[in-house]
Residue frames relative to the residue before (quaternion, step in Angstrom):
aa qw qx qy qz dx dy dz
M 1.0000 0.0000 0.0000 0.0000 0.00 0.00 0.00
R 0.6251 0.5567 -0.3313 0.4354 3.56 1.05 -0.84
N 0.6254 0.5713 -0.3434 0.4057 3.62 1.06 -0.69
F 0.6967 0.4723 -0.2784 0.4627 3.61 1.16 -0.55
K 0.5553 0.6491 -0.3944 0.3387 3.62 1.15 -0.44
K 0.6729 0.5133 -0.3145 0.4300 3.60 0.87 -0.89
P 0.6720 0.4721 -0.3265 0.4680 3.67 0.84 -0.84
L 0.6454 0.5177 -0.3291 0.4552 3.59 0.99 -0.80
L 0.6534 0.5089 -0.3108 0.4663 3.55 1.00 -0.84
F 0.6325 0.5365 -0.3158 0.4610 3.56 1.06 -0.81
L 0.6654 0.4957 -0.2978 0.4721 3.58 0.96 -0.90
L 0.6277 0.5395 -0.3316 0.4528 3.56 1.06 -0.77
V 0.6414 0.5170 -0.3137 0.4722 3.56 1.01 -0.84
L 0.6439 0.5273 -0.3183 0.4539 3.58 0.98 -0.85
F 0.6536 0.5133 -0.3107 0.4613 3.57 0.98 -0.89
V 0.6470 0.5170 -0.3152 0.4635 3.56 0.98 -0.85
L 0.6707 0.4996 -0.2970 0.4608 3.58 0.91 -0.95
A 0.6428 0.5192 -0.3156 0.4665 3.55 1.03 -0.86
G 0.6494 0.5210 -0.3072 0.4609 3.55 1.02 -0.83
L 0.6528 0.5078 -0.3109 0.4684 3.55 1.00 -0.83
A 0.6437 0.5201 -0.3160 0.4639 3.57 1.01 -0.84
Y 0.6523 0.5090 -0.3105 0.4680 3.59 0.96 -0.87
W 0.6670 0.4991 -0.3030 0.4628 3.57 0.94 -0.94
D 0.6417 0.5288 -0.3243 0.4510 3.58 1.00 -0.82
E 0.6565 0.5000 -0.3058 0.4748 3.59 0.99 -0.86
W 0.6520 0.5143 -0.3103 0.4628 3.57 0.99 -0.89
Q 0.6704 0.5041 -0.2944 0.4580 3.57 0.95 -0.91
T 0.6308 0.5374 -0.3296 0.4525 3.55 1.04 -0.82
K 0.6674 0.4933 -0.2939 0.4742 3.57 0.94 -0.94
K 0.6348 0.5307 -0.3222 0.4599 3.57 1.04 -0.79
D 0.6585 0.5107 -0.3015 0.4633 3.56 0.96 -0.91
E 0.6599 0.5054 -0.3066 0.4638 3.57 1.00 -0.89
K 0.6439 0.5225 -0.3158 0.4612 3.56 1.04 -0.82
E 0.6614 0.4962 -0.2997 0.4760 3.58 0.98 -0.87
K 0.6394 0.5250 -0.3212 0.4608 3.57 1.02 -0.82
T 0.6543 0.5035 -0.3121 0.4700 3.57 0.99 -0.88
A 0.6503 0.5168 -0.3193 0.4560 3.58 0.97 -0.86
Q 0.6671 0.5067 -0.2995 0.4566 3.57 0.98 -0.83
S 0.7406 0.4008 -0.2265 0.4894 3.59 1.06 -0.70
K 0.4255 0.6992 -0.4712 0.3288 3.60 1.29 0.04
L 0.4400 -0.7493 0.4404 0.2259 3.54 -0.73 1.10
L 0.8265 0.1635 -0.0455 0.5367 3.58 0.83 -1.01
D 0.2695 -0.7214 0.6121 0.1796 3.52 -1.11 0.74
L 0.4858 0.6427 -0.4102 0.4274 3.55 0.73 1.17
K 0.3060 -0.7509 0.5585 0.1746 3.57 -0.76 1.02
A 0.5768 -0.6056 0.4270 0.3439 3.55 -1.08 0.79
T 0.6824 0.5048 -0.2929 0.4401 3.60 0.97 -0.82
D 0.6332 0.5408 -0.3343 0.4415 3.59 1.23 -0.34
V 0.5375 0.6344 -0.4061 0.3791 3.60 1.21 -0.34
Q 0.1466 -0.8194 0.5529 0.0371 3.57 -0.78 1.09
A 0.7972 0.0873 -0.0523 0.5951 3.59 1.23 -0.33
I 0.1289 -0.7729 0.6184 0.0598 3.56 -1.17 0.66
D 0.0741 -0.7507 0.6551 0.0429 3.53 -1.03 0.91
F 0.0463 -0.8314 0.5515 -0.0500 3.54 -0.41 1.28
E 0.0013 0.7860 -0.6180 0.0178 3.54 -0.99 0.89
K 0.0400 -0.7753 0.6302 -0.0099 3.52 -0.94 0.97
R 0.2466 -0.7784 0.5632 0.1267 3.53 -0.62 1.17
I 0.1304 -0.7906 0.5979 0.0207 3.52 -0.88 1.07
E 0.4468 -0.7163 0.4684 0.2604 3.55 -0.64 1.12
G 0.8407 0.1613 -0.1438 0.4965 3.55 -0.88 1.01
A 0.7389 0.3135 -0.2003 0.5618 3.59 1.26 0.19
P 0.6254 -0.5254 0.3967 0.4189 3.62 -1.19 0.35
S 0.5571 -0.6056 0.4528 0.3432 3.57 -1.13 0.65
L 0.3777 -0.6686 0.5858 0.2591 3.53 -1.24 0.57
K 0.0059 0.7904 -0.6111 0.0418 3.58 -0.69 1.12
V 0.0118 -0.8020 0.5942 -0.0597 3.54 -0.74 1.14
S 0.1020 -0.7716 0.6258 0.0505 3.57 -0.95 0.92
L 0.0442 -0.7899 0.6116 -0.0101 3.54 -0.92 0.99
S 0.0516 -0.7820 0.6194 0.0467 3.55 -1.18 0.55
K 0.4046 -0.6938 0.5422 0.2469 3.53 -1.21 0.55
Q 0.0338 -0.8000 0.5977 -0.0397 3.56 -0.73 1.15
D 0.8294 -0.0801 -0.0031 0.5528 3.55 -0.59 1.20
G 0.7320 -0.4431 0.2304 0.4634 3.55 0.99 0.88
E 0.6844 0.4469 -0.2803 0.5033 3.60 1.26 -0.05
W 0.4118 -0.7133 0.5136 0.2403 3.56 -0.96 0.88
R 0.0207 0.7835 -0.6206 0.0228 3.55 -1.10 0.79
I 0.4180 -0.6821 0.5396 0.2623 3.55 -1.07 0.78
K 0.2427 -0.7881 0.5536 0.1161 3.57 -0.87 0.99
S 0.7746 -0.0780 0.0506 0.6255 3.59 1.12 -0.66
P 0.5200 -0.0842 -0.8469 -0.0727 1.60 -2.29 1.06
V 0.7217 0.2894 -0.2356 0.5830 3.62 1.28 0.03
D 0.3704 -0.6704 0.5842 0.2685 3.55 -1.25 0.40
Y 0.2979 0.7577 -0.5036 0.2889 3.54 -0.15 1.31
G 0.6009 -0.5521 0.4333 0.3826 3.55 -1.25 0.46
A 0.3456 -0.7460 0.5382 0.1853 3.57 -1.14 0.64
D 0.5136 -0.5982 0.5136 0.3385 3.54 -1.33 0.41
V 0.2921 -0.8196 0.4673 0.1567 3.56 0.04 1.34
E 0.6659 0.5111 -0.3139 0.4437 3.60 0.90 -0.89
A 0.6540 0.5112 -0.3130 0.4615 3.59 0.96 -0.88
I 0.6827 0.4834 -0.2967 0.4607 3.60 0.91 -0.85
D 0.6416 0.5148 -0.3326 0.4613 3.61 0.94 -0.81
S 0.6502 0.5076 -0.3165 0.4684 3.60 0.98 -0.80
W 0.6391 0.5295 -0.3108 0.4633 3.57 1.01 -0.85
L 0.6763 0.4949 -0.2874 0.4638 3.59 0.90 -0.94
K 0.6368 0.5192 -0.3359 0.4605 3.58 1.01 -0.74
T 0.6152 0.5419 -0.3421 0.4591 3.60 1.03 -0.74
L 0.6991 0.4673 -0.2706 0.4687 3.58 0.90 -0.92
S 0.6841 0.4896 -0.3002 0.4497 3.60 0.91 -0.84
D 0.6952 0.4516 -0.2663 0.4919 3.60 1.15 -0.59
L 0.4396 0.7471 -0.4260 0.2588 3.57 1.28 -0.18
S 0.0968 -0.7666 0.6337 0.0378 3.56 -1.01 0.93
F 0.3533 -0.7356 0.5319 0.2260 3.56 -1.14 0.56
E 0.4790 -0.6816 0.4832 0.2692 3.53 -1.09 0.78
K 0.7555 -0.1762 0.1000 0.6231 3.56 1.12 -0.69
S 0.2051 -0.7628 0.5977 0.1369 3.56 -1.30 0.25
F 0.0075 0.7942 -0.6072 0.0194 3.56 -1.19 0.56
E 0.4875 -0.6549 0.4966 0.2949 3.55 -1.26 0.40
A 0.0305 0.7745 -0.6317 0.0125 3.53 -1.22 0.59
S 0.4865 -0.6620 0.4847 0.3001 3.57 -1.01 0.78
T 0.6860 -0.5074 0.3335 0.4010 3.56 -1.24 0.51
D 0.6915 0.4898 -0.2959 0.4409 3.57 0.93 -0.85
K 0.6502 0.5073 -0.3144 0.4702 3.59 1.28 -0.17
L 0.4517 0.7159 -0.4452 0.2921 3.58 1.24 -0.20
K 0.6206 0.5633 -0.3498 0.4186 3.58 1.05 -0.68
D 0.5866 0.5815 -0.3716 0.4238 3.59 1.19 -0.47
Y 0.7409 0.3589 -0.2046 0.5295 3.58 1.20 -0.44
G 0.5416 -0.6433 0.3937 0.3714 3.59 1.25 0.25
L 0.5470 0.6447 -0.3693 0.3857 3.58 1.23 0.46
A 0.4804 0.6358 -0.4580 0.3940 3.60 1.24 -0.01
E 0.7615 0.0055 0.0030 0.6482 3.55 1.07 -0.83
P 0.1379 -0.8451 0.5124 0.0649 3.59 0.41 1.25
R 0.5144 -0.6612 0.4526 0.3055 3.52 -1.03 0.79
I 0.7965 0.1754 -0.0819 0.5729 3.61 1.05 -0.75
I 0.0186 -0.7638 0.6451 -0.0144 3.55 -0.99 0.97
V 0.0543 -0.7924 0.6076 -0.0051 3.57 -0.83 1.04
G 0.1059 -0.7917 0.6005 0.0376 3.58 -0.68 1.12
L 0.0953 -0.8075 0.5821 0.0091 3.57 -0.70 1.11
T 0.1407 -0.7884 0.5963 0.0544 3.58 -0.73 1.10
G 0.3061 -0.7851 0.5193 0.1424 3.54 -0.68 1.16
A 0.7280 -0.4276 0.3122 0.4356 3.53 -1.35 0.03
D 0.6691 0.4974 -0.2875 0.4714 3.57 1.20 -0.56
G 0.5696 -0.6223 0.3671 0.3919 3.58 1.30 0.04
Q 0.5315 0.6301 -0.4078 0.3927 3.58 1.28 -0.12
K 0.2416 -0.7884 0.5532 0.1182 3.58 -0.93 0.93
T 0.1265 -0.7619 0.6329 0.0544 3.54 -0.99 0.94
E 0.1199 -0.8183 0.5615 0.0275 3.56 -0.68 1.11
L 0.1658 -0.7872 0.5918 0.0516 3.54 -0.74 1.14
K 0.1024 -0.7707 0.6271 0.0475 3.57 -0.94 0.93
I 0.1537 -0.8119 0.5619 0.0370 3.54 -0.55 1.23
G 0.1900 -0.8236 0.5314 0.0565 3.55 -0.67 1.17
D 0.8267 -0.2549 0.1921 0.4633 3.51 -1.27 -0.62
K 0.5645 -0.5401 0.4986 0.3755 3.50 -1.41 0.21
S 0.4906 -0.6468 0.4899 0.3177 3.58 -1.05 0.75
P 0.5733 -0.6200 0.4006 0.3556 3.62 -1.05 0.65
V 0.7676 0.2474 -0.1423 0.5739 3.60 1.17 -0.50
G 0.8031 0.2692 -0.2023 0.4915 3.56 -0.98 0.83
Y 0.5327 -0.6077 0.4950 0.3192 3.52 -1.38 -0.27
S 0.4272 0.6949 -0.4506 0.3627 3.54 0.59 1.20
N 0.2218 -0.7424 0.6158 0.1428 3.52 -1.36 0.35
Y 0.4509 -0.6468 0.5348 0.3038 3.54 -1.24 0.49
L 0.0205 -0.8057 0.5904 -0.0439 3.56 -1.03 0.85
R 0.1142 -0.7653 0.6287 0.0775 3.52 -1.18 0.67
V 0.2599 -0.7012 0.6374 0.1856 3.51 -1.26 0.61
E 0.4736 -0.6999 0.4523 0.2849 3.58 -0.59 1.15
G 0.7762 0.3028 -0.2476 0.4945 3.55 -0.87 0.99
K 0.6973 0.3826 -0.2615 0.5468 3.57 1.30 -0.11
A 0.5188 -0.6999 0.4131 0.2652 3.55 -0.98 0.90
P 0.6877 0.5251 -0.3352 0.3727 3.65 0.76 -0.90
I 0.3137 -0.6473 0.6502 0.2447 3.47 -1.43 0.32
Y 0.2195 -0.7964 0.5560 0.0924 3.55 -0.82 1.06
L 0.2619 -0.7082 0.6293 0.1841 3.53 -1.20 0.61
V 0.0164 0.8265 -0.5578 0.0742 3.56 -0.47 1.24
S 0.6870 -0.4627 0.3518 0.4361 3.56 -1.28 0.23
Q 0.5621 -0.6206 0.4388 0.3262 3.55 -1.06 0.82
Y 0.5292 0.6449 -0.4023 0.3771 3.58 1.23 -0.38
A 0.5487 0.6035 -0.3959 0.4219 3.59 1.20 -0.48
Y 0.6765 0.4705 -0.2797 0.4927 3.57 1.07 -0.79
T 0.6898 0.4841 -0.3026 0.4452 3.60 0.77 -1.00
A 0.6604 0.5052 -0.3082 0.4623 3.60 1.03 -0.76
S 0.7318 0.4207 -0.2235 0.4874 3.60 1.14 -0.63
N 0.5452 0.6169 -0.4004 0.4023 3.58 1.25 -0.15
K 0.1238 0.8526 -0.4864 0.1452 3.54 0.54 1.29
E 0.2497 -0.6758 0.6613 0.2087 3.47 -1.43 0.35
L 0.6693 -0.4916 0.3498 0.4336 3.60 -1.19 0.34
Y 0.6261 0.5536 -0.3382 0.4326 3.59 1.01 -0.80
D 0.6222 0.5567 -0.3422 0.4310 3.61 1.05 -0.74
L 0.7388 0.4553 -0.2251 0.4430 3.57 1.03 -0.78
R 0.7146 0.4715 -0.2711 0.4399 3.58 1.10 -0.55
D 0.6228 -0.5230 0.4355 0.3859 3.51 -1.30 0.48
K 0.3861 -0.7639 0.4755 0.2031 3.57 -0.84 0.98
T 0.5597 0.5478 -0.4177 0.4606 3.60 1.23 0.09
F 0.4906 -0.6476 0.4625 0.3550 3.61 -1.21 0.02
D 0.6152 -0.6708 0.3259 0.2557 3.48 0.99 1.12
L 0.1306 0.7945 -0.5765 0.1391 3.58 0.71 1.07
P 0.5265 -0.5953 0.4771 0.3751 3.63 -1.10 0.49
N 0.6077 -0.5434 0.4327 0.3848 3.55 -1.25 0.43
P 0.4967 -0.6832 0.4397 0.3052 3.66 -0.68 1.05
Q 0.6196 0.5581 -0.3479 0.4284 3.61 1.10 -0.63
N 0.7353 0.4125 -0.2229 0.4895 3.57 1.20 -0.51
L 0.4842 0.6714 -0.4314 0.3587 3.58 1.20 0.45
R 0.3313 -0.7220 0.5760 0.1930 3.53 -1.24 0.64
S 0.7957 -0.0979 0.1123 0.5871 3.57 0.98 -0.85
L 0.0916 -0.7538 0.6421 0.1054 3.51 -1.39 0.19
S 0.1086 -0.7476 0.6484 0.0944 3.53 -1.24 0.54
Y 0.0691 -0.8155 0.5743 -0.0207 3.55 -1.06 0.78
Q 0.0077 0.7678 -0.6406 0.0055 3.50 -1.17 0.71
Y 0.1450 -0.7817 0.6025 0.0705 3.56 -0.78 1.04
G 0.8470 -0.0432 -0.0060 0.5298 3.57 -0.72 1.09
N 0.7801 -0.2931 0.2464 0.4948 3.55 -0.85 -1.03
Q 0.4091 0.7100 -0.4820 0.3102 3.59 1.23 0.20
A 0.6044 -0.5524 0.4223 0.3890 3.57 -1.24 0.43
P 0.4615 -0.6762 0.4885 0.3018 3.63 -0.95 0.78
F 0.0899 -0.7735 0.6230 0.0740 3.56 -1.26 0.42
S 0.2526 -0.7765 0.5652 0.1174 3.56 -1.21 0.54
L 0.1674 -0.7564 0.6256 0.0916 3.53 -1.23 0.65
Q 0.1810 -0.7631 0.6133 0.0935 3.54 -1.05 0.84
K 0.3049 -0.7545 0.5528 0.1796 3.54 -1.08 0.72
E 0.0575 -0.7772 0.6266 -0.0048 3.53 -0.87 1.06
G 0.7872 -0.0504 -0.0235 0.6142 3.54 -0.22 1.28
Q 0.7678 -0.2732 0.2418 0.5266 3.56 -0.59 -1.18
D 0.6385 0.5533 -0.3086 0.4370 3.60 1.29 -0.10
W 0.3089 -0.7196 0.5952 0.1806 3.52 -1.16 0.79
K 0.0203 -0.7864 0.6173 -0.0070 3.56 -1.06 0.85
F 0.5274 -0.6229 0.4748 0.3294 3.55 -1.16 0.65
D 0.3596 -0.7246 0.5507 0.2061 3.54 -0.99 0.88
G 0.8318 0.2020 -0.1581 0.4923 3.59 -0.82 0.99
L 0.6696 0.4471 -0.3139 0.5032 3.62 1.21 0.20
N 0.6455 -0.5553 0.2970 0.4322 3.54 0.97 1.04
G 0.6530 -0.5576 0.3128 0.4060 3.54 1.05 0.82
L 0.1886 0.7981 -0.5482 0.1644 3.60 1.12 0.62
K 0.4141 -0.7355 0.4821 0.2347 3.55 -0.78 1.04
A 0.2933 -0.7386 0.5812 0.1749 3.52 -1.08 0.80
D 0.5400 -0.6028 0.4775 0.3421 3.54 -1.30 0.34
N 0.3843 -0.7621 0.4752 0.2135 3.57 -0.31 1.29
E 0.6513 0.5299 -0.3240 0.4360 3.58 0.93 -0.88
E 0.6769 0.4961 -0.3013 0.4528 3.58 0.93 -0.89
V 0.6410 0.5158 -0.3299 0.4628 3.59 0.97 -0.82
N 0.6997 0.4660 -0.2744 0.4670 3.58 0.82 -1.00
R 0.6202 0.5310 -0.3457 0.4624 3.61 1.08 -0.68
F 0.6372 0.5300 -0.3201 0.4589 3.59 0.99 -0.84
L 0.6859 0.4662 -0.2861 0.4800 3.59 0.85 -0.94
G 0.6460 0.5277 -0.3207 0.4488 3.58 1.02 -0.77
Q 0.6462 0.5179 -0.3179 0.4617 3.59 1.01 -0.80
L 0.6478 0.4988 -0.3177 0.4802 3.58 1.01 -0.77
D 0.6752 0.5145 -0.3007 0.4348 3.56 0.93 -0.89
Q 0.6963 0.4732 -0.2787 0.4621 3.60 1.12 -0.55
L 0.5091 0.6374 -0.4327 0.3837 3.59 1.23 -0.16
K 0.3271 -0.7724 0.5196 0.1625 3.55 -0.86 0.99
V 0.4348 -0.6748 0.5370 0.2590 3.51 -1.03 0.86
E 0.3520 -0.7421 0.5307 0.2092 3.58 -0.83 0.94
R 0.7983 -0.0735 0.0887 0.5911 3.55 1.01 -0.82
F 0.2791 -0.7391 0.5899 0.1667 3.56 -1.03 0.85
L 0.1148 -0.7690 0.6267 0.0519 3.55 -1.00 0.91
D 0.0958 -0.8507 0.5159 0.0309 3.54 0.38 1.26
Q 0.7868 0.1104 -0.0508 0.6051 3.57 1.09 -0.72
P 0.0936 -0.8283 0.5514 0.0333 3.59 0.34 1.22
S 0.5911 -0.5683 0.4356 0.3714 3.53 -1.19 0.54
P 0.6394 -0.5235 0.3853 0.4107 3.61 -1.18 0.44
E 0.6289 0.5429 -0.3362 0.4435 3.58 1.06 -0.74
L 0.6789 0.4760 -0.2930 0.4760 3.57 0.92 -0.90
S 0.6269 0.5355 -0.3431 0.4500 3.60 0.95 -0.81
K 0.6588 0.4949 -0.3078 0.4758 3.56 0.98 -0.83
A 0.6549 0.5200 -0.3153 0.4487 3.59 0.96 -0.86
L 0.7393 0.4149 -0.2240 0.4807 3.60 1.05 -0.75
S 0.4461 0.6930 -0.4605 0.3296 3.59 1.24 0.06
A 0.6219 -0.5820 0.3833 0.3572 3.56 -1.18 0.62
S 0.6487 0.5432 -0.3143 0.4304 3.57 1.17 -0.51
N 0.5686 0.6004 -0.3866 0.4083 3.59 1.23 -0.30
K 0.4232 -0.7404 0.4675 0.2329 3.59 -0.63 1.12
E 0.6618 0.5099 -0.3134 0.4516 3.59 1.14 -0.50
T 0.6361 0.4893 -0.3243 0.5008 3.56 1.31 -0.09
R 0.1699 -0.8050 0.5647 0.0653 3.56 -0.69 1.10
T 0.3305 -0.7284 0.5670 0.1967 3.55 -0.82 1.04
L 0.2737 -0.7883 0.5348 0.1333 3.55 -0.63 1.17
A 0.7762 -0.1937 0.1754 0.5739 3.58 0.83 -0.97
L 0.1967 -0.7433 0.6263 0.1289 3.51 -1.32 0.41
L 0.0475 -0.7940 0.6055 -0.0262 3.57 -0.70 1.14
T 0.0285 -0.7838 0.6203 -0.0022 3.58 -0.85 1.02
L 0.1029 -0.7984 0.5933 0.0039 3.54 -0.78 1.13
T 0.1379 -0.7852 0.6004 0.0631 3.57 -0.91 0.94
P 0.2522 -0.7886 0.5403 0.1502 3.60 -0.44 1.15
L 0.6529 -0.4950 0.3857 0.4241 3.57 -1.27 0.23
E 0.7763 0.1207 -0.0646 0.6153 3.55 1.15 -0.70
G 0.7437 0.3874 -0.2850 0.4643 3.54 -1.01 0.78
A 0.6541 -0.5379 0.3782 0.3739 3.53 -1.35 0.22
E 0.5766 -0.5824 0.4436 0.3628 3.55 -1.22 0.49
R 0.2442 -0.7580 0.5892 0.1363 3.54 -1.23 0.54
S 0.1219 -0.7937 0.5944 0.0441 3.56 -0.83 1.03
Y 0.1291 -0.7840 0.6064 0.0303 3.54 -0.90 1.04
R 0.1109 -0.7953 0.5947 0.0381 3.57 -0.63 1.14
F 0.1769 -0.7851 0.5901 0.0646 3.55 -0.65 1.18
I 0.0290 0.8132 -0.5758 0.0795 3.55 -0.71 1.10
E 0.2205 -0.7553 0.6010 0.1402 3.53 -1.30 0.36
N 0.0719 0.7823 -0.6132 0.0821 3.55 -0.91 0.95
N 0.8553 -0.0237 -0.0187 0.5172 3.53 -0.81 1.07
G 0.7255 -0.4651 0.2347 0.4497 3.56 1.00 0.89
V 0.6381 0.4960 -0.3272 0.4897 3.60 1.28 0.05
V 0.2904 -0.7530 0.5674 0.1635 3.59 -0.97 0.90
Y 0.0766 -0.7902 0.6081 0.0016 3.56 -0.87 1.07
V 0.1436 -0.7244 0.6563 0.1547 3.49 -1.39 0.28
K 0.3590 -0.7086 0.5660 0.2205 3.56 -0.96 0.92
L 0.3165 -0.7785 0.5181 0.1592 3.56 -0.61 1.17
P 0.3821 -0.7489 0.4878 0.2349 3.63 -0.67 0.98
Q 0.5950 0.6042 -0.3660 0.3834 3.60 1.16 -0.53
Q 0.7718 0.2583 -0.1394 0.5641 3.59 1.21 -0.42
K 0.5794 -0.6220 0.4093 0.3315 3.55 -1.14 0.71
E 0.8230 0.2430 -0.0913 0.5052 3.57 0.94 -0.86
G 0.5624 0.6942 -0.3552 0.2750 3.56 1.19 -0.53
F 0.1003 -0.7481 0.6529 0.0629 3.52 -1.25 0.69
A 0.1499 -0.7372 0.6405 0.1545 3.54 -1.37 0.09
T 0.3325 -0.7241 0.5625 0.2210 3.57 -1.12 0.63
L 0.1888 -0.8016 0.5656 0.0441 3.54 -1.04 0.88
D 0.6009 -0.5336 0.4569 0.3813 3.52 -1.32 0.37
K 0.5306 -0.6721 0.4176 0.3038 3.59 -0.93 0.85
K 0.4942 0.6527 -0.4425 0.3660 3.60 1.20 -0.13
I 0.5288 0.6314 -0.4127 0.3891 3.60 1.23 -0.29
L 0.5095 0.6743 -0.4196 0.3312 3.60 1.16 -0.48
N 0.6783 0.4813 -0.2938 0.4711 3.59 0.95 -0.83
E 0.6447 0.5324 -0.3256 0.4415 3.60 1.08 -0.72
L 0.6737 0.5323 -0.2985 0.4167 3.57 1.08 -0.66
K 0.5869 0.6024 -0.3678 0.3967 3.59 1.19 -0.43
K 0.2747 0.7660 -0.5209 0.2577 3.56 0.31 1.30
S 0.0900 -0.7613 0.6414 0.0300 3.54 -1.15 0.82
P 0.6959 -0.4445 0.3202 0.4643 3.64 -1.18 0.14
Q 0.6135 0.5739 -0.3527 0.4120 3.59 1.05 -0.75
D 0.6263 0.5540 -0.3423 0.4287 3.60 1.09 -0.66
F 0.7475 0.3823 -0.2049 0.5031 3.58 1.14 -0.59
Q 0.4884 0.6716 -0.4350 0.3482 3.58 1.26 -0.13
S 0.4972 -0.6645 0.4739 0.2943 3.54 -0.94 0.92
R 0.1944 -0.7912 0.5727 0.0913 3.57 -0.87 0.99
A 0.3249 0.7579 -0.5035 0.2580 3.55 1.26 0.35
M 0.3790 -0.7523 0.4993 0.2027 3.57 -0.80 1.03
F 0.7815 0.1635 -0.0853 0.5961 3.59 1.17 -0.55
S 0.2151 -0.7662 0.5941 0.1169 3.53 -1.21 0.56
F 0.4613 0.6342 -0.5073 0.3573 3.57 -0.04 1.31
N 0.4069 -0.6770 0.5570 0.2564 3.54 -1.33 0.36
S 0.3905 -0.7662 0.4575 0.2264 3.57 -0.42 1.22
T 0.6450 0.5320 -0.3331 0.4359 3.61 1.09 -0.58
E 0.6911 0.4711 -0.2792 0.4718 3.60 1.22 -0.42
A 0.4830 0.6718 -0.4355 0.3546 3.62 1.27 -0.15
L 0.1995 -0.8003 0.5584 0.0892 3.59 -0.98 0.87
S 0.7940 0.0697 -0.0538 0.6015 3.59 1.22 -0.39
A 0.0609 -0.7969 0.6008 0.0140 3.56 -1.19 0.52
L 0.1917 -0.7406 0.6334 0.1163 3.53 -1.20 0.69
I 0.0500 0.8125 -0.5703 0.1098 3.57 -0.39 1.27
D 0.8382 -0.0779 0.0092 0.5397 3.58 -0.68 1.15
G 0.7235 -0.4551 0.2396 0.4605 3.57 0.94 0.94
K 0.6411 0.4969 -0.3360 0.4788 3.61 1.22 0.03
S 0.3250 -0.7584 0.5407 0.1638 3.55 -0.96 0.92
F 0.0780 -0.7798 0.6209 0.0176 3.53 -1.06 0.87
E 0.1253 -0.7913 0.5972 0.0393 3.55 -1.03 0.82
K 0.3622 -0.7361 0.5346 0.2031 3.56 -0.98 0.91
K 0.0122 -0.7794 0.6255 -0.0332 3.52 -0.78 1.11
G 0.7969 -0.0353 -0.0273 0.6024 3.52 -0.24 1.31
E 0.7591 -0.2812 0.2518 0.5304 3.55 -0.61 -1.20
L 0.6339 0.5483 -0.3162 0.4444 3.60 1.28 -0.01
W 0.2705 -0.7131 0.6227 0.1750 3.52 -1.25 0.64
I 0.0946 -0.8170 0.5688 -0.0050 3.57 -0.58 1.25
E 0.3984 -0.6992 0.5434 0.2391 3.57 -0.96 0.94
Q 0.3983 -0.7393 0.4933 0.2267 3.53 -0.62 1.14
G 0.7444 0.3610 -0.2960 0.4774 3.55 -1.01 0.83
S 0.7825 0.2700 -0.1616 0.5373 3.60 0.98 -0.79
G 0.3411 -0.7643 0.4841 0.2552 3.58 1.16 -0.53
V 0.4544 0.7021 -0.4415 0.3251 3.60 1.29 0.18
D 0.4479 -0.6802 0.5197 0.2581 3.56 -1.05 0.88
K 0.0104 0.8051 -0.5900 0.0589 3.59 -0.58 1.20
T 0.1456 0.8624 -0.4768 0.0882 3.56 1.26 0.56
E 0.7206 0.4592 -0.2791 0.4382 3.60 0.63 -1.09
F 0.6493 0.5281 -0.3158 0.4470 3.59 0.95 -0.87
V 0.7084 0.4533 -0.2666 0.4708 3.60 0.80 -1.02
R 0.6495 0.5308 -0.3267 0.4356 3.58 0.90 -0.89
L 0.6864 0.4797 -0.2914 0.4623 3.61 0.82 -0.94
L 0.6470 0.5263 -0.3196 0.4497 3.59 0.98 -0.80
L 0.6676 0.4986 -0.2971 0.4664 3.58 0.95 -0.90
V 0.6364 0.5158 -0.3287 0.4701 3.61 1.01 -0.77
D 0.6351 0.5263 -0.3233 0.4638 3.60 0.98 -0.85
L 0.6791 0.4840 -0.2934 0.4675 3.58 0.93 -0.86
E 0.6239 0.5579 -0.3405 0.4284 3.57 0.99 -0.85
F 0.7929 0.3060 -0.1513 0.5048 3.60 0.91 -0.89
A 0.3966 0.7136 -0.4889 0.3073 3.60 1.23 0.22
K 0.0944 -0.7968 0.5964 0.0215 3.56 -1.02 0.89
A 0.4742 -0.6485 0.5169 0.2958 3.51 -1.13 0.71
K 0.4511 -0.6864 0.4982 0.2778 3.57 -1.07 0.69
């Protein structure tokens, strides 16, 4: 009996030590979680934010003020321009702010706010939640020691010391917040398009259901894949620079009457709902611009690789399909003098009764999608 006491005692000690270690780890994590919760700056989820009012004060220049709102789950800039927003950039920014914790807090009188850059903060971010309540963050100077910034929440007395990342993440320009494409309508929601490349004759396409057809050419069918590929390529091109308010000199230089400005192409898109949008692509002094239809004066500069995408004629969109039929709706076929009949899901060779389903099905699919070169 004595021989078993020592091993049992040893195992008991191990269990106790293991239990203490587990409890210590659990307690440590609990304490850290409680500490993080206590130091969390905002009781606001990033996904609950429905509107953002952003102001950035710039020394010697007018302040940048941007208002954004969420519409049907998508962010859009409302002012100073009406334009799509960079959803990923905004979601990342909001997550940074909603997860923000403060390192410490302290009181300061109103006349001392200027010592922390909070009397006239350079950055102000107003966040409106789903309940309509607005939380306004004022980000001040960098602390003299460490990597932190001073911050105030409007309506609360303390000054908070937070990670400098709150400032760097919020130090935005208008370009950072807006969608970098030139905001084409969704191709699925289009009714028609017209296009003219250079001095070529313009042509128009009408959409019937999911199919594109040439307007005025006896309903000649267009190649849906080519039309959608063209629109998709344009939609993925990134704007290098937005010129919402070009100088009078630049506006004059880019006008259609200027002989040094070459019109590359004109694209007009008519959505199912709303006004048509016309995009004029031009080149001046080696730079490619697009005239934005959403604004009276605005332009955007584009990468010169767009030049190859713009070279389109009616022949590029003409359907090259050699046959016009739906292979799944065929009920009989005559191939190399042999007759085949579809019975249920099977293709049977007449006269022999042999199942030729795979051969006939593959041949019909190949013919349905065959295109002339």
